[in-house]
Backbone as CSV, one residue per row, in Angstrom:
resi,resn,N_x,N_y,N_z,CA_x,CA_y,CA_z,C_x,C_y,C_z
1,PRO,261.505,15.488,245.443,260.067,15.775,245.303,259.207,14.676,245.892
2,ILE,258.026,15.080,246.310,257.017,14.126,246.763,256.291,13.669,245.493
3,ASN,256.582,12.482,245.040,255.931,12.039,243.826,255.572,10.550,243.932
4,GLY,255.294,9.926,242.822,254.913,8.532,242.837,253.594,8.340,243.560
5,ALA,253.451,7.203,244.233,252.195,6.852,244.878,251.788,7.900,245.919
6,ALA,252.725,8.476,246.641,252.390,9.475,247.665,251.691,10.679,247.073
7,SER,252.056,11.072,245.880,251.456,12.282,245.268,250.092,11.984,244.659
8,ARG,249.742,10.735,244.512,248.430,10.384,243.920,247.304,10.305,244.936
9,VAL,247.643,10.455,246.198,246.614,10.445,247.265,246.056,11.846,247.384
10,GLY,244.767,12.005,247.498,244.172,13.323,247.595,244.517,14.061,248.890
11,LYS,244.522,15.377,248.847,244.881,16.181,250.013,244.007,15.940,251.214
12,THR,242.757,15.560,251.001,241.846,15.341,252.128,241.667,13.854,252.464
13,ASP,242.358,12.956,251.769,242.262,11.547,252.034,242.951,11.119,253.327
14,THR,243.960,11.850,253.725,244.675,11.600,254.967,244.926,12.955,255.633
15,ALA,245.540,12.952,256.793,245.802,14.215,257.506,246.867,15.051,256.809
16,TRP,247.842,14.432,256.165,248.972,15.162,255.587,248.518,15.885,254.336
17,ASN,248.839,17.155,254.295,248.356,18.072,253.276,249.284,18.282,252.087
18,TYR,250.574,18.089,252.242,251.553,18.551,251.223,252.004,17.447,250.286
19,ARG,251.087,16.711,249.705,251.455,15.632,248.789,251.911,16.146,247.432
20,ASP,251.707,17.420,247.160,252.143,18.013,245.882,253.443,18.849,246.061
21,ALA,254.091,18.721,247.199,255.302,19.496,247.442,256.384,19.167,246.432
22,LYS,257.146,20.147,246.044,258.218,19.970,245.096,259.490,19.458,245.799
23,TRP,259.597,19.738,247.080,260.746,19.286,247.843,260.432,19.266,249.329
24,ALA,261.175,18.503,250.069,261.102,18.475,251.538,262.515,18.516,252.069
25,GLN,262.708,19.203,253.172,264.034,19.329,253.733,263.932,19.283,255.234
26,VAL,264.877,18.584,255.839,264.998,18.507,257.283,266.326,19.185,257.642
27,MET,266.293,20.090,258.599,267.521,20.743,259.033,267.872,20.253,260.442
28,VAL,269.075,19.716,260.542,269.538,19.183,261.817,270.913,19.781,262.068
29,GLY,271.085,20.441,263.182,272.378,20.998,263.540,273.020,20.120,264.597
30,VAL,274.197,19.554,264.285,274.880,18.653,265.208,276.342,19.080,265.329
31,ASP,276.817,19.122,266.557,278.230,19.406,266.810,278.617,18.544,268.028
32,PRO,279.706,17.778,267.936,280.080,16.917,269.056,280.500,17.706,270.306
33,ASP,280.811,18.977,270.118,281.205,19.808,271.262,279.984,20.597,271.748
34,SER,279.477,20.241,272.912,278.269,20.909,273.439,278.489,22.399,273.716
35,ALA,279.711,22.834,273.769,279.978,24.248,273.943,279.491,25.057,272.739
36,ASN,279.295,24.399,271.639,278.835,25.072,270.407,277.322,24.982,270.223
37,ASN,276.587,24.510,271.205,275.136,24.317,271.031,274.416,25.569,270.577
38,GLU,274.623,26.687,271.258,273.911,27.915,270.896,274.240,28.382,269.491
39,LYS,275.515,28.269,269.145,275.933,28.661,267.794,275.304,27.754,266.731
40,THR,275.275,26.471,267.024,274.703,25.492,266.079,273.197,25.728,265.917
41,ILE,272.495,25.939,267.022,271.069,26.227,266.979,270.808,27.502,266.202
42,SER,271.581,28.526,266.486,271.426,29.789,265.803,271.635,29.637,264.271
43,TRP,272.692,28.926,263.876,272.967,28.737,262.465,271.805,27.979,261.813
44,THR,271.315,26.947,262.470,270.235,26.126,261.896,268.951,26.957,261.732
45,LYS,268.631,27.767,262.742,267.445,28.644,262.634,267.610,29.686,261.547
46,SER,268.805,30.217,261.381,269.071,31.187,260.306,268.882,30.546,258.950
47,TYR,269.354,29.340,258.798,269.205,28.615,257.552,267.740,28.356,257.261
48,TYR,266.996,27.933,258.280,265.547,27.760,258.145,264.853,29.057,257.699
49,ASP,265.209,30.144,258.392,264.610,31.444,258.055,264.893,31.875,256.633
50,ALA,266.063,31.508,256.130,266.413,31.881,254.759,265.615,31.065,253.728
51,LEU,265.325,29.810,254.037,264.596,28.954,253.094,263.091,29.082,253.206
52,HIS,262.587,29.410,254.377,261.158,29.351,254.634,260.314,30.181,253.673
53,PRO,260.748,31.368,253.242,259.912,32.143,252.307,259.624,31.405,250.994
54,PHE,260.415,30.397,250.691,260.248,29.642,249.446,259.436,28.342,249.638
55,SER,258.956,28.144,250.863,258.228,26.932,251.182,256.720,27.157,251.055
56,ALA,255.990,26.054,251.159,254.518,26.134,251.126,253.958,26.538,252.493
57,GLY,254.805,26.632,253.508,254.397,27.128,254.811,254.205,26.081,255.889
58,GLY,253.958,24.866,255.501,253.751,23.792,256.446,254.976,22.911,256.530
59,ALA,254.760,21.707,257.018,255.843,20.747,257.166,255.307,19.345,257.145
60,TYR,256.199,18.397,256.926,255.822,17.007,257.187,255.711,16.907,258.703
61,VAL,254.640,16.352,259.214,254.324,16.460,260.639,255.455,15.954,261.524
62,ASN,256.163,14.901,261.146,257.237,14.395,262.005,258.496,15.248,261.973
63,PHE,258.517,16.257,261.104,259.640,17.197,261.058,259.435,18.340,262.043
64,LEU,258.222,18.545,262.525,257.948,19.656,263.433,258.680,19.461,264.753
65,MET,259.139,20.555,265.314,259.777,20.534,266.640,258.821,21.147,267.642
66,GLY,259.035,20.878,268.897,258.113,21.337,269.951,257.963,22.842,270.096
67,ASP,258.929,23.611,269.600,258.896,25.072,269.823,258.326,25.842,268.621
68,GLU,257.693,25.176,267.689,257.219,25.842,266.494,255.855,26.481,266.623
69,GLY,255.084,26.067,267.596,253.817,26.736,267.850,252.625,26.201,267.093
70,GLU,251.460,26.570,267.601,250.201,26.064,267.068,249.923,26.510,265.633
71,GLU,250.336,27.702,265.267,250.082,28.169,263.892,250.824,27.312,262.865
72,ARG,252.022,26.891,263.199,252.793,26.043,262.282,252.100,24.672,262.154
73,VAL,251.546,24.159,263.258,250.809,22.884,263.194,249.602,23.055,262.279
74,LYS,248.898,24.165,262.431,247.727,24.445,261.555,248.125,24.471,260.088
75,LYS,249.222,25.121,259.777,249.687,25.214,258.386,250.113,23.855,257.862
76,THR,250.638,23.026,258.747,251.070,21.696,258.333,249.896,20.848,257.874
77,TYR,248.785,20.930,258.569,247.593,20.167,258.207,246.728,20.857,257.175
78,GLY,246.943,22.146,256.963,246.211,22.896,255.938,244.693,22.774,256.085
79,GLY,244.035,22.516,254.989,242.564,22.417,254.976,242.026,21.249,255.789
80,ASN,242.900,20.344,256.213,242.452,19.191,257.015,242.383,19.530,258.504
81,TYR,242.921,20.668,258.912,243.051,20.990,260.350,241.707,20.970,261.073
82,GLU,240.716,21.657,260.569,239.426,21.740,261.264,238.777,20.369,261.397
83,ARG,238.917,19.532,260.397,238.381,18.178,260.468,239.106,17.382,261.568
84,LEU,240.408,17.585,261.691,241.198,16.927,262.725,240.848,17.437,264.113
85,VAL,240.560,18.730,264.243,240.090,19.295,265.530,238.778,18.628,265.918
86,ALA,237.876,18.456,264.984,236.576,17.826,265.285,236.792,16.377,265.757
87,ILE,237.689,15.651,265.137,237.984,14.261,265.540,238.619,14.262,266.918
88,LYS,239.570,15.144,267.146,240.257,15.251,268.443,239.243,15.590,269.523
89,SER,238.339,16.509,269.262,237.346,16.920,270.223,236.403,15.778,270.587
90,LYS,236.124,14.935,269.650,235.230,13.798,269.892,235.941,12.694,270.695
91,TYR,237.141,12.341,270.297,237.805,11.161,270.873,238.800,11.471,271.980
92,ASP,239.276,12.700,272.070,240.200,13.083,273.109,239.908,14.511,273.613
93,PRO,238.708,14.736,274.162,238.302,16.091,274.531,239.148,16.696,275.638
94,ASP,239.796,15.860,276.444,240.640,16.384,277.525,242.104,16.516,277.109
95,ASN,242.396,16.249,275.868,243.754,16.397,275.313,244.779,15.521,276.053
96,PHE,244.388,14.310,276.369,245.286,13.363,277.039,246.492,13.083,276.143
97,PHE,246.258,12.860,274.871,247.328,12.580,273.908,247.850,13.906,273.348
98,ARG,248.787,14.499,274.045,249.235,15.853,273.681,250.737,15.963,273.577
99,VAL,251.472,14.905,273.868,252.922,14.976,273.807,253.316,14.584,272.392
100,ASN,253.033,15.479,271.457,253.209,15.248,270.037,253.080,16.596,269.321
101,GLN,252.881,16.549,268.044,252.609,17.785,267.278,251.116,18.021,267.437
102,ASN,250.753,18.545,268.582,249.398,18.510,269.091,248.372,19.340,268.308
103,ILE,247.220,18.717,268.150,246.004,19.404,267.673,245.126,19.494,268.910
104,LYS,244.824,20.703,269.328,244.019,20.879,270.528,242.541,20.629,270.205
105,PRO,241.812,19.979,271.163,240.364,19.883,270.968,239.725,21.280,271.032
106,SER,238.561,21.405,270.450,237.943,22.734,270.331,237.636,23.413,271.661
107,LYS,237.425,22.673,272.722,237.069,23.314,274.005,238.283,23.860,274.768
108,LEU,239.488,23.526,274.359,240.669,24.040,275.083,241.168,25.326,274.508
């Protein structure tokens, strides 16, 4: 569980929204034989799909992968997303810093 000092910070005090989460899980599929890559990826995604209905919908931002899409990023930041878009639009309107779990500026 996310508890202790981390859970005492308000949801809007930082970008991270899920300080009241009951659990966090990272799924990593690893096989030393690269011939099994597709099978390993498929199993990991199936496991994720089975657990996701029981989640709050977002993620810890560093757990996001590049193929999860903008909607998942929005859910990760929850009610903080629009505030972060405004900050991004002000300080990085051309989206120079985008090789990450990107928040697009409002004009893009």
